[in-house]
C-alpha positions as MATLAB code, in Angstrom:
seq = 'MFSGLDNSIEPEWFRNRLNLVLIWIVIAFLILAGRLFWLQIINGEKYRELSLNNRIRIKRISPSRGFIYDRNGTILVDNRPSFNLNIVPKDAESIDDLVGELSRIVEIKKGLSKRLKKALINSPFKPVVVAKDIDRKAVAIIEASQFFLSGAYVSVEAKRNYLYPGAAAHIIGYLGEVDAKFLRKRKFIDVRTGDYTGKSGLEKKYEDSLRGKYGGEQVEVNARGKVMKILDRVAPVPGNNLVLTIDLELQKYAMELLGSEAGAVIAMEPYTGEILCMVSSPTFDENKFINGMSSDEWKSLMKNPARPMQNKATQGEYPPGSIYKMIPAIAGLEEGIVKKQEKLFCAGKYYYGDRFFRCWNFYGHGHIDLKDAIVNSCDVYFYRLGEKLGIKKLAKYSRLFGLGKKTGIEIENEEAGIVPDHEWKKKRFGTAWQGGETLSVVIGQGANLVTPLQMAVMTSAFANGGYLVRPVIVKEIIDSNGNLVDRNRKNIINDLKIKKENLQIVQKAMDAVVNTPAGTGYDIRSDIVRIAGKTGTAQVVSSKKYYKNKKSIKKQKKFLPHAWFAAYADSAKPEIAVVVLVEHGEHGSTSAGPIAKKIIEKFYQGKKS';
ca = [
      64.192   29.586  170.773;
      63.804   31.529  167.966;
      64.075   30.404  164.324;
      64.932   33.937  162.903;
      63.227   37.525  162.643;
      60.050   38.741  162.190;
      60.170   40.783  159.175;
      56.446   42.816  159.520;
      57.809   44.211  162.507;
      60.296   47.096  162.081;
      61.771   49.776  164.370;
      60.428   53.568  164.605;
      64.279   54.943  163.996;
      64.155   53.124  160.527;
      60.814   54.389  159.315;
      61.291   57.857  160.326;
      64.644   57.672  158.165;
      62.816   56.453  155.499;
      60.358   59.289  155.529;
      62.582   61.847  155.915;
      64.354   60.343  152.520;
      61.347   60.396  150.673;
      60.658   64.134  151.389;
      63.775   65.422  150.535;
      63.289   63.326  147.241;
      60.013   65.128  146.799;
      61.366   68.588  147.811;
      64.296   67.344  145.506;
      61.629   66.937  142.396;
      59.582   69.691  142.698;
      62.703   72.409  142.777;
      63.247   70.473  139.496;
      60.263   70.835  138.282;
      60.293   73.803  138.795;
      63.607   74.466  137.130;
      62.059   72.890  134.021;
      58.642   74.920  133.877;
      60.793   77.973  134.696;
      63.193   77.048  131.725;
      60.933   75.558  129.005;
      57.720   77.603  129.661;
      58.590   81.006  131.348;
      61.930   81.761  129.490;
      61.515   78.595  127.541;
      61.732   80.760  123.900;
      64.262   82.735  125.321;
      66.585   80.291  126.421;
      65.693   78.715  123.071;
      67.161   81.805  121.125;
      70.190   81.467  123.195;
      71.220   78.026  122.316;
      70.632   79.052  118.521;
      72.567   81.817  118.934;
      75.264   79.207  120.264;
      74.320   77.703  117.415;
      74.189   80.192  114.530;
      76.762   82.361  113.927;
      76.571   85.842  111.709;
      80.204   85.976  109.125;
      80.763   89.050  107.509;
      82.365   89.317  104.348;
      84.841   92.039  102.697;
      84.719   93.218   99.573;
      87.199   93.247   97.118;
      89.270   96.655   97.308;
      89.008   97.804   93.230;
      92.239   97.217   91.143;
      94.123  100.554   89.939;
      95.530  100.900   86.660;
      97.395  102.859   84.521;
      96.811  104.685   81.550;
      97.523  101.492   79.603;
      95.919   99.171   81.457;
      98.610   97.412   83.163;
      97.804   96.925   87.645;
      99.483   99.409   89.549;
      97.593   97.716   92.917;
      95.431   94.599   93.352;
      94.674   92.359   96.640;
      96.499   89.376   97.722;
      94.907   86.936  100.131;
      96.200   87.192  103.593;
      95.593   84.882  106.639;
      94.123   85.846  109.588;
      94.125   84.463  113.326;
      90.983   84.268  114.924;
      89.756   83.225  118.268;
      85.942   82.960  119.035;
      86.834   83.787  123.053;
      83.224   81.791  123.619;
      84.412   78.620  121.611;
      87.579   78.596  123.966;
      88.053   75.693  126.268;
      90.757   77.653  128.982;
      91.624   80.843  127.055;
      94.846   81.118  128.732;
      96.306   77.684  127.285;
      94.759   78.510  123.765;
      97.030   81.355  123.945;
     100.042   79.684  124.847;
      99.682   76.929  122.038;
      98.988   79.508  119.210;
     101.819   81.904  121.012;
     104.479   78.786  119.675;
     103.128   79.072  116.236;
     102.471   82.907  115.656;
     103.987   86.334  117.470;
     101.157   87.010  119.535;
     100.893   90.616  121.571;
     100.993   90.857  125.052;
      97.989   91.253  127.084;
      95.892   88.545  124.656;
      94.963   86.818  127.202;
      92.794   89.625  129.473;
      91.439   91.058  126.036;
      90.165   87.340  125.308;
      88.571   87.371  128.796;
      87.050   90.972  128.614;
      85.193   89.492  125.070;
      83.860   86.927  126.650;
      82.114   89.041  129.262;
      80.980   91.803  126.469;
      81.001   89.998  123.128;
      81.521   85.961  123.627;
      80.839   84.891  119.859;
      82.572   88.019  118.195;
      85.937   86.794  116.572;
      88.878   88.405  117.753;
      91.433   88.559  115.343;
      94.373   87.592  117.154;
      97.227   87.641  114.204;
      97.568   89.112  110.572;
      99.211   88.179  107.326;
     100.505   84.891  109.190;
     102.928   82.609  106.764;
     100.989   79.718  105.007;
     103.380   77.395  106.949;
     101.684   78.841  110.049;
      98.075   78.302  108.643;
      99.099   75.230  107.813;
     100.040   73.763  111.690;
      96.766   75.756  113.136;
      94.488   73.746  110.487;
      96.397   70.422  111.067;
      95.512   71.025  114.576;
      92.186   72.034  115.320;
      91.067   69.842  116.878;
      93.334   71.172  120.070;
      93.117   74.693  119.291;
      89.121   74.870  120.302;
      88.200   78.573  119.169;
      90.798   79.572  117.275;
      90.118   79.476  113.315;
      91.982   81.290  109.897;
      90.859   83.857  108.086;
      91.403   84.991  104.126;
      90.617   88.395  103.480;
      91.856   90.177  100.601;
      95.177   92.656  101.490;
      96.272   95.515   99.226;
      98.945   95.083   97.150;
     100.941   97.259   95.170;
     102.555   95.877   92.260;
     105.243   98.847   92.089;
     106.173  100.301   95.521;
     107.416  103.958   95.702;
     106.828  104.330   92.182;
     103.333  106.761   92.277;
     102.801  106.796   96.200;
     102.176  109.876   96.658;
      99.443  109.792   94.270;
      97.727  106.475   95.379;
      98.228  106.702   98.833;
      98.304  104.100  101.410;
      95.962  102.370  103.764;
      95.743  102.138  107.447;
      93.697  100.395  110.390;
      90.599  102.316  110.488;
      90.291  104.502  114.154;
      87.860  105.904  116.370;
      88.270  109.395  114.984;
      87.269  108.146  111.109;
      84.414  106.327  112.906;
      82.738  109.325  114.798;
      82.911  111.192  111.101;
      81.357  108.939  109.327;
      78.756  106.832  111.541;
      76.429  105.462  108.693;
      78.796  103.438  106.934;
      79.083   99.937  107.160;
      83.093  100.293  108.637;
      84.451   99.082  111.586;
      87.599   99.229  113.844;
      90.218   96.405  112.519;
      89.223   97.453  108.898;
      91.423   99.477  106.184;
      90.612  102.062  104.662;
      92.188  104.969  102.110;
      95.099  107.470  104.223;
      95.837  109.394  101.262;
      96.258  109.739   97.694;
      93.791  108.345   95.861;
      93.049  106.038   98.326;
      91.255  108.166  100.370;
      90.001  110.369   97.665;
      87.993  107.456   96.304;
      87.403  105.713   99.267;
      83.858  105.094   98.900;
      84.232  103.925   95.247;
      87.013  101.648   95.823;
      85.616   99.896   99.360;
      82.739   98.282   97.735;
      79.856   96.621   99.775;
      80.317   94.028  102.358;
      78.685   91.041  102.745;
      77.601   88.109  105.184;
      76.817   84.697  105.706;
      74.326   82.415  108.180;
      76.293   79.677  109.206;
      75.716   76.940  111.950;
      78.769   75.758  114.260;
      78.900   72.428  115.984;
      80.088   72.991  119.413;
      83.822   73.214  118.549;
      83.307   76.194  116.835;
      83.948   74.885  113.343;
      81.086   75.760  110.589;
      78.692   72.809  109.299;
      76.672   74.841  107.567;
      76.113   77.676  105.583;
      72.172   78.526  105.824;
      72.097   81.853  104.052;
      74.449   84.273  102.268;
      74.698   87.224  100.854;
      77.424   88.396   98.564;
      80.213   91.456   99.023;
      79.873   93.792   95.846;
      83.281   94.490   94.800;
      84.908   98.382   94.308;
      85.188  100.194   91.590;
      88.584  100.010   89.276;
      90.667  103.362   88.951;
      92.255  103.745   85.319;
      94.726  106.587   86.145;
      96.029  108.674   83.378;
      99.600  108.106   84.182;
     101.919  106.008   82.003;
     103.671  103.568   84.434;
     106.500  103.134   82.358;
     107.254  107.129   82.335;
     106.296  107.411   85.720;
     109.249  104.724   86.494;
     112.329  106.246   84.570;
     111.129  109.601   85.669;
     111.691  108.339   89.580;
     114.922  107.029   88.376;
     115.985  110.191   86.957;
     115.323  112.207   89.772;
     117.468  109.395   91.490;
     119.068  110.081   95.187;
     117.505  113.877   94.609;
     114.708  115.595   96.795;
     112.084  117.284   93.884;
     109.555  116.599   91.843;
     109.046  115.476   87.787;
     105.483  116.062   86.369;
     104.742  115.525   82.627;
     100.907  116.291   81.470;
      99.437  116.264   78.513;
      98.634  120.797   77.709;
      95.639  120.264   76.222;
      93.292  117.420   78.562;
      95.149  118.588   81.778;
      96.312  114.671   81.485;
      98.877  113.937   84.025;
     101.233  111.561   82.464;
     103.661  111.162   85.775;
     103.942  112.635   89.057;
     106.902  111.661   90.582;
     107.906  113.059   94.797;
     110.968  112.141   95.362;
     112.020  110.637   97.900;
     109.249  108.543   98.213;
     108.057  105.531  100.160;
     106.858  101.810  100.552;
     102.927  101.792  100.818;
     103.031   98.297  101.835;
     104.227   98.924  105.127;
     101.851  100.357  105.785;
      99.313   97.293  105.684;
     100.225   96.014  108.987;
     101.516   99.011  110.552;
     104.574  100.176  110.846;
     107.010  100.153  113.899;
     107.177  103.876  115.612;
     110.907  103.974  114.965;
     110.324  103.474  111.035;
     107.492  106.049  111.446;
     109.805  108.483  113.389;
     112.835  107.553  110.704;
     109.927  109.105  108.198;
     108.432  112.145  110.178;
     111.999  113.809  110.486;
     114.005  112.782  107.339;
     114.668  116.272  106.346;
     113.631  115.499  102.482;
     110.106  114.506  103.754;
     109.670  112.195  101.708;
     106.026  111.592  102.857;
     104.711  115.161  101.190;
     103.976  115.402   97.388;
     106.117  118.045   96.341;
     104.618  118.556   92.874;
     101.370  119.799   94.834;
     102.304  120.221   98.810;
     105.778  121.611   98.014;
     105.958  125.571   97.885;
     108.482  127.426   96.200;
     110.121  130.034   95.013;
     109.748  129.520   91.113;
     112.947  131.555   90.017;
     113.493  132.582   86.116;
     110.401  130.036   84.860;
     108.220  132.434   86.431;
     109.583  135.084   83.580;
     106.658  134.367   80.908;
     104.101  135.770   83.305;
     105.413  139.493   83.518;
     105.929  139.145   79.874;
     102.833  138.892   79.169;
     101.453  141.002   81.258;
     103.486  143.766   79.981;
     102.921  142.560   76.601;
      98.661  142.930   77.331;
      98.887  146.194   79.556;
     100.907  148.042   76.164;
     104.023  148.606   78.530;
     106.595  146.897   76.573;
     106.494  146.552   72.880;
     108.066  143.658   70.877;
     111.340  145.821   69.494;
     111.754  147.761   72.623;
     114.808  147.414   74.084;
     116.107  148.010   77.611;
     119.699  148.522   78.720;
     121.065  145.812   81.361;
     124.430  146.974   83.281;
     124.546  143.894   85.142;
     122.933  145.977   88.090;
     119.842  147.439   88.553;
     119.831  150.609   91.437;
     116.197  151.084   93.007;
     116.564  154.067   95.237;
     119.134  153.800   97.906;
     119.330  150.149   96.825;
     120.614  148.165   93.699;
     120.042  144.809   92.353;
     121.971  141.821   90.608;
     121.283  140.680   87.066;
     122.727  136.930   87.314;
     124.825  138.062   84.679;
     127.510  140.743   86.037;
     129.367  141.887   82.875;
     124.850  142.924   82.011;
     122.917  141.731   78.410;
     123.167  145.464   77.521;
     120.398  146.616   74.978;
     117.917  143.562   74.979;
     114.871  143.020   74.227;
     111.883  141.012   74.986;
     112.286  137.714   73.758;
     116.080  138.260   73.963;
     115.267  139.032   78.090;
     113.700  135.718   78.242;
     116.645  133.693   75.658;
     119.264  134.844   78.061;
     116.905  135.249   81.346;
     118.245  139.054   81.956;
     116.775  140.190   85.519;
     117.622  143.779   84.707;
     114.974  143.393   81.886;
     112.330  142.005   84.271;
     113.142  144.655   86.993;
     112.579  147.837   84.992;
     109.752  145.784   83.442;
     108.010  144.891   87.271;
     108.814  148.922   87.974;
     106.653  150.070   85.646;
     103.611  147.254   86.161;
     103.700  147.242   89.593;
     102.740  144.599   92.049;
      98.923  145.020   91.070;
      99.170  144.089   88.168;
     101.509  141.261   88.046;
     100.195  139.553   91.029;
      96.519  139.526   88.711;
      97.963  138.173   85.751;
      99.785  135.633   88.233;
      96.522  135.097   88.775;
      95.115  134.568   85.801;
      97.592  131.650   85.342;
      96.279  129.987   88.555;
      98.616  131.098   90.921;
      97.590  131.167   94.549;
      94.794  128.811   94.259;
      94.694  125.019   93.970;
      94.913  123.714   90.889;
      91.632  121.281   91.714;
      92.989  117.615   90.739;
      91.830  115.070   92.692;
      94.437  114.399   94.933;
      93.392  116.068   98.262;
      96.169  118.455  100.453;
      97.354  120.620   97.848;
      98.533  123.730   98.623;
      97.601  127.077   96.917;
     100.942  128.894   96.805;
     101.491  133.180   97.561;
     100.552  135.417   94.737;
     102.180  138.317   96.914;
     100.726  141.865   97.119;
      99.199  144.908   99.255;
      96.808  143.330  100.703;
      98.908  140.119  101.292;
     101.286  141.832  102.473;
      99.242  144.357  105.261;
      97.036  141.207  106.549;
     100.170  139.048  106.816;
     102.688  141.477  108.585;
     100.713  144.497  109.283;
     102.635  146.800  107.143;
     102.792  148.184  103.867;
     104.260  146.598  100.384;
     107.209  148.266   99.065;
     107.886  149.125   95.921;
     111.313  146.654   96.398;
     109.429  143.905   96.741;
     108.457  143.775   93.502;
     111.735  143.501   92.085;
     112.509  140.433   93.525;
     108.860  138.784   93.051;
     108.505  139.822   89.538;
     112.186  137.382   88.616;
     110.106  134.620   91.103;
     111.572  135.481   93.887;
     110.804  136.814   97.123;
     107.797  136.226   98.759;
     106.677  134.477   95.128;
     105.331  130.895   95.970;
     104.534  128.313   93.847;
     103.889  124.276   93.792;
     105.519  122.357   90.891;
     102.239  121.470   89.627;
     100.662  124.927   89.526;
     103.796  125.531   86.642;
     103.211  122.710   84.914;
      99.385  124.419   84.528;
     101.192  127.316   83.642;
     103.920  126.020   81.078;
      99.980  123.867   79.623;
      99.290  127.532   79.243;
     101.661  128.725   76.800;
     101.589  125.633   75.155;
      97.408  124.674   73.885;
      97.066  128.364   73.025;
      95.983  130.331   75.947;
      94.026  127.918   77.697;
      94.527  127.136   81.722;
      93.315  123.199   82.278;
      92.539  121.747   85.168;
      94.923  118.835   85.859;
      93.667  115.274   86.175;
      94.885  112.046   87.528;
      91.799  109.879   87.040;
      90.764  108.825   83.499;
      88.388  106.419   84.384;
      86.067  104.589   87.105;
      84.621  100.816   85.922;
      83.262   98.396   87.688;
      84.190   94.902   88.167;
      82.845   93.730   85.157;
      84.372   95.931   83.213;
      81.456   98.510   82.795;
      82.184  102.884   82.778;
      80.671  104.234   86.050;
      82.560  107.648   85.120;
      84.957  109.402   83.109;
      86.733  112.332   83.694;
      85.010  114.909   81.231;
      87.098  118.646   78.956;
      88.973  120.038   81.988;
      89.432  123.498   80.203;
      88.816  126.134   83.304;
      88.808  128.865   80.801;
      90.246  131.130   78.346;
      93.138  133.629   79.305;
      92.186  135.311   75.772;
      95.599  136.290   75.431;
      96.327  138.072   72.309;
      97.700  135.865   70.155;
     100.348  137.580   69.157;
     101.210  138.801   72.298;
     100.976  134.550   72.769;
     103.505  133.526   70.079;
     106.426  136.289   71.109;
     106.669  134.521   74.568;
     106.406  130.689   72.669;
     109.081  131.819   70.031;
     111.099  133.300   72.769;
     110.832  129.648   74.861;
     111.712  127.703   71.445;
     114.965  130.143   71.295;
     116.211  129.405   75.179;
     116.489  125.952   74.240;
     117.405  126.231   70.646;
     119.824  129.111   69.710;
     123.211  128.856   71.401;
     122.868  132.245   73.372;
     119.692  130.115   75.162;
     120.496  129.575   78.709;
     118.720  125.886   78.092;
     120.871  125.250   74.912;
     122.341  122.299   76.384;
     118.649  120.982   77.029;
     118.221  120.652   72.658;
     117.253  117.755   71.614;
     117.637  115.682   67.745;
     114.303  113.604   68.378;
     111.956  116.467   69.124;
     112.318  120.159   69.101;
     111.845  121.342   72.358;
     110.470  124.738   74.148;
     111.346  125.735   77.537;
     112.693  128.304   80.332;
     115.335  127.315   83.005;
     114.924  128.475   86.891;
     117.358  129.403   89.153;
     115.867  130.189   92.846;
     117.578  130.909   95.726;
     116.990  130.066   99.278;
     119.265  132.588  100.708;
     119.080  136.381   99.923;
     120.665  137.268   96.662;
     123.500  139.620   98.408;
     123.681  136.763  100.976;
     124.669  134.523   98.214;
     126.696  136.435   96.280;
     128.897  137.206   99.345;
     129.265  133.608  100.767;
     129.230  132.022   97.688;
     132.326  129.527   98.374;
     131.078  128.521  102.065;
     127.502  128.522  100.803;
     128.473  125.946   97.791;
     129.746  123.736  100.824;
     126.489  123.186  102.685;
     123.318  122.048   99.994;
     121.419  123.080  101.829;
     121.884  127.062  100.794;
     122.109  126.113   97.400;
     119.374  127.178   94.798;
     116.355  125.490   93.898;
     116.683  123.872   90.121;
     113.516  124.648   87.898;
     112.851  123.401   84.006;
     109.680  124.306   82.135;
     108.783  123.165   79.408;
     106.953  121.790   76.156;
     107.495  119.335   72.916;
     107.023  119.545   70.187;
     107.659  122.887   69.760;
     105.007  123.329   66.719;
     102.692  120.883   67.764;
     103.070  120.732   71.643;
     101.404  117.352   72.993;
     103.665  116.937   76.233;
     103.774  119.949   78.904;
     107.108  119.095   81.517;
     108.049  120.857   85.028;
     110.897  119.727   87.042;
     111.755  120.894   90.058;
     115.137  119.570   91.904;
     115.872  121.085   95.450;
     119.240  122.455   95.533;
     120.119  121.519   92.158;
     121.348  125.013   91.648;
     121.143  125.530   88.382;
     117.926  124.763   86.189;
     120.367  124.267   83.183;
     122.486  121.279   84.438;
     120.045  119.526   86.641;
     116.795  119.863   85.604;
     116.444  119.897   82.005;
     118.252  117.041   81.438;
     115.714  115.198   83.644;
     112.867  116.879   80.955;
     115.273  116.591   77.889;
     115.094  112.687   78.646;
     111.167  112.193   79.613;
     110.078  114.292   76.678;
     112.271  111.835   74.293;
     110.951  108.594   76.113;
     107.578  109.906   74.900;
     108.259  110.971   72.026;
     109.780  107.391   71.525;
     107.291  105.761   73.219;
     104.855  107.355   70.777;
     106.566  105.648   67.397;
     106.793  101.802   69.002;
];
């Protein structure tokens, strides 16, 4: 009988299986040991670096963009806190789930999951901004749900804030996102896609000064991407601040006076060139460009026939009408073609060859001297003067007063206007200049085109005693601590070297335009300050067509003449020069003149208060 099994005796098949298992264990151990040797010894440094990179991040810190102030220290543009939603692709447990959760809190653009998955391959640890300028309620929800939203976090940046939307939009300009074209042009500046830079106006012109310098932080994060420790920090350098020459109250008042009319208003100090106000109407809201404008909004701006995106003060080119007559008046006096007391006859029309040119006064002004020709704005007097001067001399004096070239103001994309002459006509049309064209140019019509700013510079030259000044709109640049960085210096371009007695004849005529009953600007006279000025009406259709179809033309505003008024005050000791253009305003004395008068009066009332 057997009492039990003999354990010392093992079946052969059992021993073979055991040996096989042991062999596999040894092989697995060798593979693991080899892998560890590969990871820790051969590529140890590499994987330690990768592990560190997974834990250590570099965060870029944007600088605070410089503020913009008016001449009295009023803040026009500052920065407000803006909250952005970011995702680090590598930190997300599931990109699709995360995007789905976030879309319940904020508006998410289509295709985000696809974009994040692509980023996961190319730059897994680089934050992707998925929503900008989110509201505080959304911020609170995201912050409270961090445990469930692995990979998502909210960052704060300074967002541009235009405190008086539209009031000085054409001067200040606006910001927009950096695009590839900008980066190609400016390779060596610390700007990346998604940053904001100046797109127009002073924001663009002074981009490098306003922007400041970026800083950064080296931070340690946990497995969920949360910052646990700041290891190192380089503080950003704030941008410099601009102090403008404009007076905000005068700027807003000028905008209010223009109202719904298209046009421009410029007021400047005639001796320094400092711009006190520069308004272009209609205007636009700079804040709408910050987060991007819808295509419909952009199309609406671009297709608006009143051209709200155009700075009419510096880019609008118009025939100057009768406010130009001061230039041929000076030319005639300086060249000895006309004498102070010499009278010419106006019968209401002037024959030149087989054509006749009308005076605005059909009945004529009779015998009239230069001063009264300016006071009454007699066209026939200037036809006769223009014929004697010729286009060459007329062009010479136009250029002397700064026409046909840019004024040099700091705002970009300024237009130069046109000073027509023989060479211009030949180059433009390939034909010779005709004498009759001179008669159109001499009264500010024909191919004679100017910007309102050029007319303000011209008016300042009559106010300041014959000096051409460069208009300036930036008074000084200061750093974030208030230290002076730069200042606009003396802005006299050149002495026109006009004889004092000749200049005084025109100055007295401009005074009489406003302050004598015969003057075309008599309704503009003021009880507060003595104004000198000149009215202007610039036709946009031919004189013949206008007078022939006057009744029907008046029914269509686009065919009505532009209205001008150029003025300075006080007449005896000028402190301000003003030019107003009202597109299709018809008459300078009724449309543009009252605006100029009110601006001048407000300026002097402000000085008393």
